C-alpha angles and dihedrals in degrees: 000000000000124000122212094166104175119175118239117197110216125188090251106020147013113252121208117204131190134159123233107206099188130030134215134098128049117331096227091053092047091049091049088057095053095036099046094170091065125070122226090248090054091047091050089053091048091049090051090051090056096237097122121090138177117212087343097309120111117249129193140175119064092219093060119109114270115242127195117260147092110305122201128190120196099210113215115241114275112257115228114252088217114075114241127219115262125188097237120157114249129194100226116200097176137357137174136151093289109038146009129212118202138179099234117216119227114261095040117113117217095232140357118284135162108301092014106063099143140035093046131137089255091057090050094046092050089057095042099044100031121194093349089079096049113126097354105145095353137311098276098046108025113183096001115132098157135003144213121219112265093254096040114095130206151068118354133167128212131187124242097184136041093244092052091047092052092045096047092045089054092050092051092045090053091044087235091145130100109230124169125172132193116221132183107212142192101252113336135270117264125251097041092233130031153107125273112205119175144133113267126197143132115315113250090218098046119022091197091064133068121225144182106264133201091215136008122023123086131294112264127188127188125174114203141186125192102227098181141356127212132205096014108195123236092241111091114244095016119130120261120245093246143352145202110230130186111211123193116197120224090174131021112227125160110280089351100155093041092052095042096050091046089052088057091054093254107100119184114268113254094017105147094194109037102020096101115176127027126274120238115284094255090053092049089052091050091051091052093046092048091051094233109167100165141045109300095239127129130181096225103171133036120173130171145139112266103253093220108030098031091230117150108239128189128175129187128182135179121243116267124260098276093059094037091052092047093052091049090054093045091055088061095056 
C-alpha cells in the first residue's frame, strides 16, 4: 500500500486523497494505513456519513473488503470549539444583571456536545445576553451551573456574572435548592410516598447509562409522592397502568430521577434509556395520540436564594402540551 495523500481544497470542504495499491482485509483498517492522521473510529464514522469514495464511486461499511483504487474523503467542515450565538426563542421567567431563569423546551440540550453542537441553551443565551455571558463558567459552557437532560423540559437558571456563577454553584453543591419534577410513569411506585436513597454511577454493562450500584458511585436521594394513578385495575392490590409522580431532589446526580423511578418498577413513560418493558396497550395508544416523543419528565419547581441580592426566588411552570395531553388521555383510561 502506497500513500500519495494530497490535500484538495474544495469550495465547501477539504478532500483527502490516497491510493491503495493492493486490496484485501477490512476497508477501515486499510484506510487507516493510507490515511494515518485519521483513526479507525473516525474513518468508520466518515464511511457511515457517505463521504468516502473509491475511483469516484461512494463506498460505505468499514467491514467491507478493501479494493485497490484512489480513495477520496470529503472532510466535513470543522466545527468551532467556541459556541456561537444563535437567535433561538427563549421563555424567560426572570432576568436581571446577574442571572436568567428560563422555561426550557424539550429537545434543547443545555450546552454543545459531540453530535449536538448547535441549537443549545448556551447558543441561545449567547445571543440573548450578549457579551455579559462571555467566559462565565468556561468557554464551552458559559453561564451553565446545572443542566436538564435534552428531552426534559422545565425551569432552569443560568449565571450572567462571575459572582452569580460562584454563588449558584455553591448553592447546588450544598443542595440548598428547591427542585421538584413531575413525571408520568408506567405503573406507580409503591408505597405512594417515600424516599429513594441509593448509590448511582455508570452501569458496568453500558457505560452510557447510569445505574443503582451496590458499591461505588455517589449517594443519590429522591423524595417522591404519587399524585395520581390512571387505569387502576379491578383486581385489588394490582398496579395501575400509569401514574403522575412528583419527585423532589435532595441530590443532583446524572439521570437521577429516571434511574430511581425505574429502580422502583415505575420507569418514566417515553424514556428511551431507562423505560424497560412496555406500558399497557391503552397507555401506548395514549402516548401516540398525545405525540409524546421523549421521557415524560418536567422540572416544575425551582427555588433558591438569589446569590447576589439575597432575594428568595421560586418559579413554577406547568408541563408542556405533550405531557399535558398525555395526562388528559390517561385520566380517561
